[in-house]
C-alpha positions as CSV (number, residue, x, y, z in Angstrom):
1,M,95.2,32.2,-207.1
2,A,98.0,30.6,-209.0
3,L,100.7,29.0,-206.9
4,P,103.7,31.2,-206.3
5,E,106.1,28.7,-207.9
6,N,104.4,29.2,-211.3
7,R,106.7,30.9,-213.7
8,K,105.0,33.1,-216.2
9,L,104.8,31.9,-219.8
10,V,105.1,34.3,-222.7
11,A,104.1,32.7,-225.9
12,G,104.3,34.3,-229.3
13,N,101.7,33.5,-232.0
14,W,103.2,34.5,-235.3
15,K,100.0,33.6,-237.2
16,M,100.5,33.6,-241.0
17,N,103.8,35.5,-241.0
18,G,107.4,34.5,-241.6
19,T,109.6,32.8,-244.2
20,L,113.0,31.4,-243.8
21,A,114.4,34.9,-243.8
22,F,112.7,35.4,-240.5
23,L,115.3,33.1,-238.9
24,D,117.4,36.3,-238.4
25,T,114.8,37.5,-236.0
26,V,114.8,34.1,-234.3
27,A,118.6,34.4,-233.8
28,E,118.0,37.8,-232.2
29,M,115.5,36.3,-229.8
30,R,117.9,33.5,-228.9
31,V,120.7,35.9,-228.1
32,G,118.4,38.2,-226.1
33,A,117.1,35.3,-224.0
34,A,120.5,33.8,-223.5
35,G,121.0,35.4,-220.1
36,G,117.8,33.8,-218.8
37,L,114.6,35.5,-217.7
38,A,114.0,35.0,-214.0
39,E,110.2,35.1,-214.1
40,A,109.2,33.8,-217.5
41,D,109.4,30.9,-219.8
42,L,109.4,31.7,-223.6
43,L,107.6,30.0,-226.4
44,V,107.3,30.9,-230.1
45,C,104.6,29.5,-232.4
46,P,105.6,30.0,-236.0
47,P,103.6,28.8,-239.1
48,A,103.8,25.1,-239.7
49,T,106.3,25.6,-242.6
50,L,108.8,27.0,-240.1
51,V,108.4,24.8,-237.0
52,S,111.2,22.5,-237.9
53,A,113.6,25.2,-238.9
54,V,112.8,27.4,-235.8
55,A,113.1,24.3,-233.5
56,T,116.6,23.7,-235.0
57,A,117.6,27.3,-234.6
58,L,116.5,27.4,-231.0
59,D,117.7,24.0,-230.0
60,G,119.4,24.2,-226.6
61,S,118.1,27.8,-226.0
62,A,115.7,29.2,-223.4
63,I,112.9,29.4,-226.0
64,A,110.6,26.6,-226.8
65,V,108.7,26.1,-230.1
66,G,105.0,25.3,-230.7
67,G,102.5,25.0,-233.5
68,Q,99.5,27.2,-234.2
69,D,96.9,24.4,-234.7
70,C,96.6,20.6,-235.1
71,H,94.1,18.1,-236.5
72,A,92.3,15.8,-234.1
73,E,93.4,12.7,-235.9
74,T,96.9,11.1,-236.1
75,S,96.8,10.8,-239.9
76,G,94.5,10.4,-242.8
77,A,93.0,12.1,-245.9
78,F,93.0,15.6,-244.5
79,T,94.7,17.7,-247.2
80,G,96.4,20.7,-245.8
81,D,96.1,19.7,-242.1
82,I,98.8,18.8,-239.7
83,A,98.7,16.2,-236.9
84,A,99.9,16.9,-233.4
85,E,102.3,14.0,-233.8
86,M,103.8,15.8,-236.8
87,L,104.4,18.9,-234.8
88,A,106.1,16.9,-232.1
89,D,108.2,15.2,-234.7
90,C,109.4,18.7,-235.9
91,G,110.5,19.6,-232.4
92,A,107.4,21.4,-231.1
93,T,106.5,21.1,-227.4
94,H,103.3,23.1,-227.4
95,V,100.3,23.8,-229.8
96,I,97.7,26.4,-229.8
97,V,94.1,25.1,-230.2
98,G,90.8,27.0,-230.5
99,H,92.2,30.4,-231.4
100,S,89.3,32.8,-232.2
101,E,90.6,33.1,-235.8
102,R,90.2,29.3,-236.2
103,R,86.7,29.5,-234.6
104,Q,85.7,32.5,-236.9
105,Y,87.3,31.6,-240.2
106,H,87.2,27.8,-240.0
107,A,83.9,27.3,-238.1
108,E,85.6,25.5,-235.2
109,D,83.2,24.8,-232.3
110,D,83.9,23.8,-228.7
111,A,83.7,20.1,-229.6
112,T,86.3,20.5,-232.3
113,V,88.6,22.4,-230.0
114,A,88.2,19.8,-227.3
115,A,89.1,17.1,-229.7
116,K,92.3,19.0,-230.8
117,L,93.2,19.5,-227.2
118,R,93.0,15.7,-226.6
119,A,95.1,15.2,-229.7
120,A,97.8,17.5,-228.4
121,H,97.9,15.5,-225.1
122,R,98.1,12.2,-227.1
123,A,101.2,13.5,-228.9
124,G,102.8,14.7,-225.7
125,L,102.3,18.4,-226.4
126,V,101.1,21.1,-224.0
127,A,97.9,22.5,-225.3
128,I,97.3,26.2,-225.2
129,A,93.5,26.4,-225.5
130,C,92.0,29.8,-226.3
131,V,88.7,31.2,-225.1
132,G,87.2,34.6,-225.3
133,E,84.0,36.6,-225.9
134,T,83.0,38.9,-228.7
135,K,82.3,42.6,-228.3
136,D,78.5,42.0,-228.5
137,E,78.7,39.3,-225.8
138,R,80.6,41.6,-223.5
139,E,78.3,44.5,-224.1
140,A,75.3,42.3,-223.4
141,G,76.8,41.4,-220.0
142,N,77.5,37.7,-221.0
143,A,81.3,37.7,-221.1
144,L,81.8,35.6,-218.0
145,A,79.1,33.1,-218.9
146,V,80.3,32.7,-222.5
147,V,83.9,32.1,-221.4
148,R,82.9,29.7,-218.6
149,A,81.0,27.6,-221.1
150,Q,84.0,27.5,-223.5
151,V,86.3,26.4,-220.6
152,E,83.8,23.8,-219.4
153,A,83.6,22.2,-222.8
154,L,87.4,21.5,-222.7
155,L,87.6,20.0,-219.2
156,D,87.9,16.3,-218.3
157,D,89.8,14.4,-215.7
158,T,93.0,14.3,-218.0
159,I,93.5,18.0,-217.7
160,T,96.5,19.0,-215.6
161,G,98.7,22.0,-215.0
162,A,101.5,20.2,-216.9
163,N,99.6,19.4,-220.1
164,T,97.3,22.4,-220.5
165,C,97.3,26.2,-220.5
166,I,94.2,28.4,-221.0
167,A,94.6,31.6,-223.0
168,Y,91.9,34.2,-222.5
169,E,91.7,36.4,-225.5
170,P,88.7,38.7,-225.8
171,V,87.9,38.5,-229.5
172,W,87.3,42.3,-229.7
173,A,90.8,43.0,-228.4
174,I,92.8,40.8,-230.8
175,G,94.9,43.0,-233.2
176,T,92.8,46.1,-232.5
177,G,95.0,47.9,-230.0
178,L,92.1,47.7,-227.5
179,T,92.4,45.9,-224.1
180,P,90.0,45.3,-221.3
181,T,90.8,47.0,-218.0
182,V,93.1,45.2,-215.6
183,D,90.2,44.6,-213.3
184,D,88.2,43.0,-216.1
185,V,91.1,40.7,-217.0
186,A,91.6,39.7,-213.3
187,Q,87.8,39.0,-212.9
188,M,87.8,36.8,-216.0
189,H,90.9,34.9,-215.1
190,T,89.6,34.3,-211.6
191,S,86.4,33.0,-213.0
192,I,88.3,30.7,-215.4
193,R,90.4,29.4,-212.5
194,E,87.3,28.7,-210.4
195,T,85.7,26.9,-213.3
196,I,88.7,24.7,-213.8
197,A,89.0,24.0,-210.0
198,A,85.4,22.8,-209.9
199,R,86.4,20.0,-212.3
200,I,90.0,19.1,-211.5
201,G,90.5,20.4,-207.9
202,T,91.9,23.6,-206.5
203,D,95.5,22.5,-206.2
204,E,95.8,21.3,-209.8
205,A,93.9,24.3,-211.1
206,A,96.3,26.6,-209.4
207,R,99.2,24.9,-211.3
208,L,97.5,25.4,-214.7
209,R,98.8,28.6,-216.3
210,L,96.2,31.2,-217.5
211,L,97.5,33.5,-220.2
212,Y,96.1,36.8,-221.3
213,G,96.1,37.7,-225.0
214,G,94.8,40.6,-227.0
215,S,97.0,43.5,-228.0
216,V,99.7,42.8,-225.4
217,K,102.7,45.1,-226.0
218,P,105.7,46.3,-224.0
219,S,103.8,49.4,-222.8
220,N,100.9,47.5,-221.1
221,A,102.6,44.1,-220.3
222,R,103.7,44.9,-216.8
223,E,100.3,46.0,-215.6
224,L,98.5,43.1,-217.3
225,M,101.0,40.5,-216.0
226,A,100.6,41.8,-212.4
227,A,96.8,41.2,-212.5
228,A,95.3,38.5,-210.3
229,D,95.4,35.0,-211.8
230,V,97.4,36.1,-214.9
231,D,100.2,33.6,-215.5
232,G,101.6,35.0,-218.7
233,A,100.7,36.2,-222.1
234,L,99.8,35.0,-225.6
235,V,101.3,37.7,-227.8
236,G,100.4,38.4,-231.4
237,G,101.9,41.1,-233.5
238,A,104.5,42.2,-230.9
239,S,106.0,38.7,-231.0
240,L,107.3,39.3,-234.5
241,N,109.7,41.8,-233.2
242,A,112.5,40.4,-231.1
243,A,113.0,43.5,-228.9
244,D,109.3,43.8,-228.2
245,F,108.8,40.1,-227.4
246,L,111.7,40.1,-225.0
247,A,110.5,43.3,-223.4
248,I,107.2,41.7,-222.7
249,A,108.9,38.8,-221.1
250,R,111.0,41.0,-219.0
251,A,107.9,42.9,-217.8
252,C,106.8,39.7,-216.0
């Protein structure tokens, strides 16, 4: 189980959405979070083009800013990529690595994701590493084994509760409106926690926040966030709406 002092983390992944006009929504989020949220920390991950502007707009607020991906190297001839150090330079404190859409559309494997996680740590960023099974893998009864293998591929002795979060996102639930049962989520998160504990120890594993992602919305957030070993949410589409994003945070 997560330690009781762990605050929930509600992170918004905006994916390929948003232009400078979206700063009006950012302002709504800032105002809505100004009173503080007793049980949750807030994070938004805009596209790379907006990281600097959003970080400036949220400076001094209760909402942190992260990137959606980073390259494993610090610099080089990698047209179109962005280094973790560049994100940090723009004001980011976190970065998502290994999202299923990166794995699916950019052929990222576990080794690539692990290298990006190390890059995030190198730059002083908190890595939010995503894991999750496909529908076929779950229906074949392999969900726990698949996700355990993905988690194990990320782990080394540098992983701590301070520099890493794990986000469980069943691939079949992302953007579909479908969600696993609360019991399924709790079972998976407990399995992930046990896998991490076997490598870095029970106490440190308990401090590492495990997020659930996959069609999280205000109507189901409270039930999902109350599940065993769930320390927050990685929110997709609902994070593009200030009212919905803040409602999910309050559901914690």
